N, CA, C and O atoms as a MOPAC input file, in Angstrom:
PM7 MOZYME 1SCF
protein

 N     12.54500 1    26.61000 1     6.23700 1
 C     13.61300 1    25.63400 1     6.16700 1
 C     13.20200 1    24.32400 1     6.83600 1
 O     13.53100 1    23.24200 1     6.34900 1
 N     12.47700 1    24.42800 1     7.96100 1
 C     12.05800 1    23.21700 1     8.66600 1
 C     11.09800 1    22.38000 1     7.83900 1
 O     11.10300 1    21.15200 1     7.92200 1
 N     10.26700 1    23.05400 1     7.03500 1
 C      9.31400 1    22.29800 1     6.22000 1
 C     10.03800 1    21.48800 1     5.15300 1
 O      9.61500 1    20.38100 1     4.81900 1
 N     11.13000 1    22.03400 1     4.61500 1
 C     11.90900 1    21.28900 1     3.61600 1
 C     12.58800 1    20.08200 1     4.25000 1
 O     12.63500 1    19.00500 1     3.65700 1
 N     13.10900 1    20.26500 1     5.44300 1
 C     13.74600 1    19.15100 1     6.14400 1
 C     12.70500 1    18.10400 1     6.51000 1
 O     12.95100 1    16.90500 1     6.37200 1
 N     11.55600 1    18.54700 1     6.97200 1
 C     10.47800 1    17.61900 1     7.31200 1
 C      9.98100 1    16.85900 1     6.10100 1
 O      9.69800 1    15.66400 1     6.18500 1
 N      9.87200 1    17.55300 1     4.96700 1
 C      9.44000 1    16.90300 1     3.73000 1
 C     10.48500 1    15.90100 1     3.25700 1
 O     10.14300 1    14.80200 1     2.82100 1
 N     11.75100 1    16.27400 1     3.34200 1
 C     12.81900 1    15.35100 1     2.94900 1
 C     12.83100 1    14.12800 1     3.85400 1
 O     13.02300 1    13.00500 1     3.38800 1
 N     12.62500 1    14.34900 1     5.14800 1
 C     12.59700 1    13.22900 1     6.08500 1
 C     11.40300 1    12.31900 1     5.80900 1
 O     11.51700 1    11.09700 1     5.90900 1
 N     10.27100 1    12.90400 1     5.46500 1
 C      9.08000 1    12.10700 1     5.15500 1
 C      9.31300 1    11.23500 1     3.91600 1
 O      8.96400 1    10.05400 1     3.91200 1
 N      9.89800 1    11.81400 1     2.87700 1
 C     10.19200 1    11.03100 1     1.67200 1
 C     11.24600 1     9.97400 1     1.94500 1
 O     11.17200 1     8.86700 1     1.41100 1
 N     12.22000 1    10.30500 1     2.76700 1
 C     13.24200 1     9.33000 1     3.12700 1
 C     12.62300 1     8.17100 1     3.89800 1
 O     12.99200 1     7.01700 1     3.68200 1
 N     11.69700 1     8.46400 1     4.78400 1
 C     11.01100 1     7.40400 1     5.52600 1
 C     10.22800 1     6.48600 1     4.59500 1
 O     10.26400 1     5.26500 1     4.75000 1
 N      9.52200 1     7.06700 1     3.63200 1
 C      8.77000 1     6.25700 1     2.66400 1
 C      9.71300 1     5.39000 1     1.83400 1
 O      9.44100 1     4.21400 1     1.59000 1
 N     10.80900 1     5.98100 1     1.41000 1
 C     11.80000 1     5.25600 1     0.62000 1
 C     12.41700 1     4.12600 1     1.42700 1
 O     12.65400 1     3.03500 1     0.90700 1
 N     12.67500 1     4.39500 1     2.70400 1
 C     13.23500 1     3.38100 1     3.59600 1
 C     12.27200 1     2.21500 1     3.77800 1
 O     12.69900 1     1.06000 1     3.80300 1
 N     10.99300 1     2.49700 1     3.90200 1
 C      9.99400 1     1.43600 1     4.04900 1
 C      9.94400 1     0.58500 1     2.79000 1
 O      9.89700 1    -0.64200 1     2.87400 1
 N      9.95400 1     1.22100 1     1.62600 1
 C      9.95800 1     0.48000 1     0.36600 1
 C     11.20000 1    -0.39900 1     0.25800 1
 O     11.10700 1    -1.56500 1    -0.12600 1
 N     12.34400 1     0.14900 1     0.59000 1
 C     13.58000 1    -0.63000 1     0.55200 1
 C     13.53800 1    -1.78400 1     1.53600 1
 O     14.01000 1    -2.88000 1     1.23400 1
 N     12.97800 1    -1.54400 1     2.70800 1
 C     12.88300 1    -2.60800 1     3.69700 1
 C     12.05600 1    -3.77300 1     3.16900 1
 O     12.43000 1    -4.93400 1     3.33400 1
 N     10.92900 1    -3.45900 1     2.53100 1
 C     10.09500 1    -4.53100 1     1.98500 1
 C     10.80100 1    -5.27300 1     0.86100 1
 O     10.62700 1    -6.48300 1     0.72000 1
 N     11.59200 1    -4.57400 1     0.05900 1
 C     12.36300 1    -5.25500 1    -0.98400 1
 C     13.44500 1    -6.15100 1    -0.38400 1
 O     13.70700 1    -7.23900 1    -0.89700 1
 N     14.06900 1    -5.69700 1     0.69500 1
 C     15.07200 1    -6.52600 1     1.37400 1
 C     14.41100 1    -7.77500 1     1.96100 1
 O     14.95100 1    -8.87600 1     1.84600 1
 N     13.25500 1    -7.60700 1     2.58500 1
 C     12.52900 1    -8.75300 1     3.14800 1
 C     12.09300 1    -9.70600 1     2.04000 1
 O     12.19500 1   -10.92300 1     2.19500 1
 N     11.60900 1    -9.16300 1     0.92500 1
 C     11.20900 1   -10.00700 1    -0.20400 1
 C     12.40500 1   -10.78400 1    -0.74200 1
 O     12.27100 1   -11.95200 1    -1.10800 1
 N     13.56600 1   -10.14800 1    -0.79400 1
 C     14.77600 1   -10.83900 1    -1.23900 1
 C     15.17600 1   -11.94900 1    -0.28700 1
 O     15.59800 1   -13.02400 1    -0.71500 1
 N     15.04300 1   -11.68900 1     1.00400 1
 C     15.37500 1   -12.72500 1     1.98500 1
 C     14.41800 1   -13.90500 1     1.87600 1
 O     14.83400 1   -15.06100 1     1.96100 1
 N     13.13400 1   -13.60800 1     1.68900 1
 C     12.16000 1   -14.69100 1     1.52400 1
 C     12.41200 1   -15.47700 1     0.24400 1
 O     12.30700 1   -16.70400 1     0.23600 1
 N     12.74300 1   -14.77800 1    -0.83700 1
 C     13.06700 1   -15.46300 1    -2.08500 1
 C     14.28800 1   -16.35400 1    -1.90300 1
 O     14.33600 1   -17.46600 1    -2.42900 1
 N     15.27200 1   -15.86700 1    -1.15900 1
 C     16.45800 1   -16.67600 1    -0.90500 1
 C     16.10700 1   -17.92700 1    -0.10200 1
 O     16.55200 1   -19.02500 1    -0.43600 1
 N     15.31500 1   -17.76600 1     0.95000 1
 C     14.92400 1   -18.92800 1     1.75500 1
 C     14.12200 1   -19.93800 1     0.94100 1
 O     14.33700 1   -21.14600 1     1.04600 1
 N     13.20300 1   -19.43700 1     0.13700 1
 C     12.42100 1   -20.33000 1    -0.72400 1
 C     13.32400 1   -21.03300 1    -1.72200 1
 O     13.16500 1   -22.22500 1    -1.98100 1
 N     14.27300 1   -20.29200 1    -2.28200 1
 C     15.17000 1   -20.90200 1    -3.26700 1
 C     16.05900 1   -21.96000 1    -2.63800 1
 O     16.35400 1   -22.97100 1    -3.27500 1
 N     16.49100 1   -21.75000 1    -1.40300 1
 C     17.30700 1   -22.76100 1    -0.71900 1
 C     16.48300 1   -24.01400 1    -0.45200 1
 O     16.95500 1   -25.12700 1    -0.68100 1
 N     15.27300 1   -23.84200 1     0.02200 1
 C     14.41100 1   -24.99900 1     0.31000 1
 C     14.11800 1   -25.78800 1    -0.96100 1
 O     14.21500 1   -27.01500 1    -0.97300 1
 N     13.76100 1   -25.08400 1    -2.02900 1
 C     13.48100 1   -25.77800 1    -3.28500 1
 C     14.74700 1   -26.39200 1    -3.87600 1
 O     14.69800 1   -27.46800 1    -4.47100 1
 N     15.87900 1   -25.70900 1    -3.71100 1
 C     17.14000 1   -26.23400 1    -4.23300 1
 C     17.53400 1   -27.52300 1    -3.52100 1
 O     18.08300 1   -28.43200 1    -4.14400 1
 N     17.26100 1   -27.60900 1    -2.23000 1
 C     17.54500 1   -28.84100 1    -1.49300 1
 C     16.67600 1   -29.99800 1    -1.97300 1
 O     17.05300 1   -31.16300 1    -1.84300 1
 N     15.51300 1   -29.67100 1    -2.52800 1
 C     14.61300 1   -30.69600 1    -3.05300 1
 C     14.81600 1   -30.95300 1    -4.54500 1
 O     14.04400 1   -31.69200 1    -5.15500 1
 N     15.84400 1   -30.35000 1    -5.13400 1
 C     16.17600 1   -30.61600 1    -6.52600 1
 C     15.59400 1   -29.65000 1    -7.53600 1
 O     15.82600 1   -29.80900 1    -8.73500 1
 N     14.84500 1   -28.65500 1    -7.09000 1
 C     14.27100 1   -27.65700 1    -8.00000 1
 C     15.07500 1   -26.37200 1    -7.83100 1
 O     14.95600 1   -25.69400 1    -6.81100 1
 N     15.88700 1   -26.03800 1    -8.82300 1
 C     16.77700 1   -24.88900 1    -8.65800 1
 C     16.36500 1   -23.65400 1    -9.45700 1
 O     17.17100 1   -22.73700 1    -9.61500 1
 N     15.15000 1   -23.60600 1    -9.95600 1
 C     14.70400 1   -22.45100 1   -10.74300 1
 C     14.64300 1   -21.18100 1    -9.88500 1
 O     15.00700 1   -20.10400 1   -10.35700 1
 N     14.18800 1   -21.29500 1    -8.63400 1
 C     14.11800 1   -20.11800 1    -7.76400 1
 C     15.51700 1   -19.61800 1    -7.39900 1
 O     15.73400 1   -18.41300 1    -7.26700 1
 N     16.45400 1   -20.53500 1    -7.23900 1
 C     17.83500 1   -20.14600 1    -6.94900 1
 C     18.44200 1   -19.42000 1    -8.14100 1
 O     19.18200 1   -18.45100 1    -7.96800 1
 N     18.13500 1   -19.88000 1    -9.34400 1
 C     18.63400 1   -19.20000 1   -10.54900 1
 C     18.04000 1   -17.79900 1   -10.66500 1
 O     18.73300 1   -16.84600 1   -11.02100 1
 N     16.75700 1   -17.69000 1   -10.36300 1
 C     16.11500 1   -16.37000 1   -10.39200 1
 C     16.75900 1   -15.45300 1    -9.35600 1
 O     17.03000 1   -14.28500 1    -9.63700 1
 N     17.00100 1   -15.97900 1    -8.16600 1
 C     17.64400 1   -15.18000 1    -7.12200 1
 C     19.03300 1   -14.73700 1    -7.56500 1
 O     19.41000 1   -13.58400 1    -7.35500 1
 N     19.79800 1   -15.63700 1    -8.17500 1
 C     21.13200 1   -15.28300 1    -8.66100 1
 C     21.06700 1   -14.22000 1    -9.74800 1
 O     21.91000 1   -13.32500 1    -9.79400 1
 N     20.07200 1   -14.31300 1   -10.62100 1
 C     19.92600 1   -13.30400 1   -11.67300 1
 C     19.58200 1   -11.93300 1   -11.10000 1
 O     19.99700 1   -10.90800 1   -11.64200 1
 N     18.83100 1   -11.91600 1   -10.01500 1
 C     18.40800 1   -10.65100 1    -9.41300 1
 C     19.38400 1   -10.11200 1    -8.37000 1
 O     19.22600 1    -8.97800 1    -7.91700 1
 N     20.37400 1   -10.88700 1    -7.98500 1
 C     21.25800 1   -10.49800 1    -6.88700 1
 C     21.97700 1    -9.18300 1    -7.17400 1
 O     21.82500 1    -8.22700 1    -6.41400 1
 N     22.75200 1    -9.11600 1    -8.25000 1
 C     23.52800 1    -7.90000 1    -8.51400 1
 C     22.68200 1    -6.73000 1    -9.01700 1
 O     22.87300 1    -5.61000 1    -8.54300 1
 N     21.76000 1    -6.93900 1    -9.95300 1
 C     21.02700 1    -5.75700 1   -10.43200 1
 C     19.95300 1    -5.23700 1    -9.48100 1
 O     19.56300 1    -4.07400 1    -9.58800 1
 N     19.46500 1    -6.05600 1    -8.55700 1
 C     18.36900 1    -5.60800 1    -7.68900 1
 C     18.74100 1    -5.60600 1    -6.21200 1
 O     18.63700 1    -4.57100 1    -5.55400 1
 N     19.16500 1    -6.72800 1    -5.68800 1
 C     19.30100 1    -6.84700 1    -4.23300 1
 C     20.52700 1    -6.14200 1    -3.66200 1
 O     20.44800 1    -5.58000 1    -2.57000 1
 N     21.65100 1    -6.15300 1    -4.36200 1
 C     22.82700 1    -5.42300 1    -3.86700 1
 C     22.53500 1    -3.91900 1    -3.77900 1
 O     22.80500 1    -3.31800 1    -2.73900 1
 N     21.99100 1    -3.28500 1    -4.83500 1
 C     21.66600 1    -1.85900 1    -4.69000 1
 C     20.61400 1    -1.57300 1    -3.62200 1
 O     20.71100 1    -0.57600 1    -2.90700 1
 N     19.60900 1    -2.44100 1    -3.51000 1
 C     18.56200 1    -2.22100 1    -2.50800 1
 C     19.14200 1    -2.29200 1    -1.10300 1
 O     18.81800 1    -1.45900 1    -0.25600 1
 N     19.98800 1    -3.27000 1    -0.85000 1
 C     20.60600 1    -3.39500 1     0.47400 1
 C     21.51600 1    -2.20000 1     0.74600 1
 O     21.51400 1    -1.66100 1     1.85300 1
 N     22.29200 1    -1.78200 1    -0.25400 1
 C     23.18200 1    -0.63000 1    -0.08100 1
 C     22.39600 1     0.64500 1     0.18100 1
 O     22.74200 1     1.41700 1     1.07500 1
 N     21.34700 1     0.86600 1    -0.58800 1
 C     20.51300 1     2.05500 1    -0.39800 1
 C     19.82300 1     2.01200 1     0.95800 1
 O     19.69300 1     3.04100 1     1.62100 1
 N     19.38400 1     0.84100 1     1.37000 1
 C     18.71300 1     0.71100 1     2.66100 1
 C     19.63800 1     1.13100 1     3.80400 1
 O     19.24500 1     1.92000 1     4.66300 1
 N     20.86700 1     0.60600 1     3.81500 1
 C     21.77200 1     0.95400 1     4.90700 1
 C     22.24300 1     2.40000 1     4.81500 1
 O     22.47300 1     3.03700 1     5.84300 1
 N     22.39100 1     2.92900 1     3.60600 1
 C     22.72600 1     4.34200 1     3.45700 1
 C     21.59500 1     5.21500 1     3.98600 1
 O     21.84000 1     6.20900 1     4.66900 1
 N     20.37300 1     4.84600 1     3.67400 1
 C     19.22000 1     5.60500 1     4.16100 1
 C     19.11500 1     5.53900 1     5.67600 1
 O     18.74600 1     6.52200 1     6.31700 1
 N     19.43400 1     4.39900 1     6.24600 1
 C     19.42200 1     4.27900 1     7.70500 1
 C     20.45700 1     5.22500 1     8.31900 1
 O     20.17500 1     5.88600 1     9.31800 1
 N     21.64300 1     5.29100 1     7.73100 1
 C     22.67000 1     6.20400 1     8.24200 1
 C     22.23700 1     7.66300 1     8.10200 1
 O     22.46800 1     8.46700 1     9.00500 1
 N     21.61400 1     8.00500 1     6.98400 1
 C     21.12100 1     9.36900 1     6.80400 1
 C     20.02300 1     9.67700 1     7.81900 1
 O     19.95600 1    10.78400 1     8.35300 1
 N     19.17800 1     8.70900 1     8.07900 1
 C     18.12100 1     8.87500 1     9.08500 1
 C     18.73000 1     9.14900 1    10.46100 1
 O     18.22100 1     9.98500 1    11.20800 1
 N     19.79300 1     8.46300 1    10.79200 1
 C     20.47700 1     8.68200 1    12.06900 1
 C     21.03800 1    10.09700 1    12.12900 1
 O     20.95200 1    10.75400 1    13.16700 1
 N     21.61000 1    10.57200 1    11.02900 1
 C     22.15700 1    11.93000 1    10.98500 1
 C     21.03700 1    12.95900 1    11.14900 1
 O     21.18200 1    13.91000 1    11.91500 1
 N     19.91100 1    12.77600 1    10.43000 1
 C     18.77900 1    13.69200 1    10.58200 1
 C     18.28000 1    13.72500 1    12.02000 1
 O     17.98000 1    14.79500 1    12.55000 1
 N     18.19000 1    12.57900 1    12.64100 1
 C     17.71700 1    12.50600 1    14.02100 1
 C     18.68300 1    13.22300 1    14.96100 1
 O     18.25500 1    13.93800 1    15.86700 1
 N     19.97400 1    13.03300 1    14.74900 1
 C     20.96600 1    13.69700 1    15.59400 1
 C     20.91200 1    15.21200 1    15.41700 1
 O     21.03500 1    15.95500 1    16.39000 1
 N     20.73100 1    15.66900 1    14.19100 1
 C     20.63800 1    17.11300 1    13.93800 1
 C     19.39300 1    17.69200 1    14.60500 1
 O     19.45200 1    18.76100 1    15.21200 1
 N     18.27900 1    16.99700 1    14.49300 1
 C     17.04300 1    17.48900 1    15.11100 1
 C     17.13300 1    17.50200 1    16.63200 1
 O     16.56300 1    18.38800 1    17.27000 1
 N     17.83100 1    16.54500 1    17.22300 1
 C     17.99500 1    16.53700 1    18.68200 1
 C     18.85600 1    17.70600 1    19.13400 1
 O     18.61400 1    18.27400 1    20.19900 1
 N     19.85500 1    18.07200 1    18.34500 1
 C     20.71800 1    19.19400 1    18.71900 1
 C     19.97200 1    20.51900 1    18.63600 1
 O     20.25800 1    21.44800 1    19.39200 1
 N     19.01000 1    20.60300 1    17.70900 1
 C     18.22900 1    21.83600 1    17.57800 1
 C     17.31200 1    22.04400 1    18.77200 1
 O     16.99600 1    23.18000 1    19.12400 1
 N     16.88700 1    20.96200 1    19.39400 1
 C     15.95400 1    21.06700 1    20.53100 1
 C     16.64000 1    21.41500 1    21.78900 1
 O     15.99500 1    21.54000 1    22.83000 1

């Protein structure tokens, strides 16, 4: 049973890292789009707007859900010890 929990935690950690990088990439895209938009070039802002609902909202939601699940796994493992 512990190996299944450990394997699930390992995959969750990998998934969390991937989500974190997508969240950071979204934040960088947003910052770049704001800077370019202030200079009159709004193509990056349009791209960010197009990607907001189909990509960044789910990624942010999954990231915070995974963080909460990670907290639960950690609490369960501490109680076992």
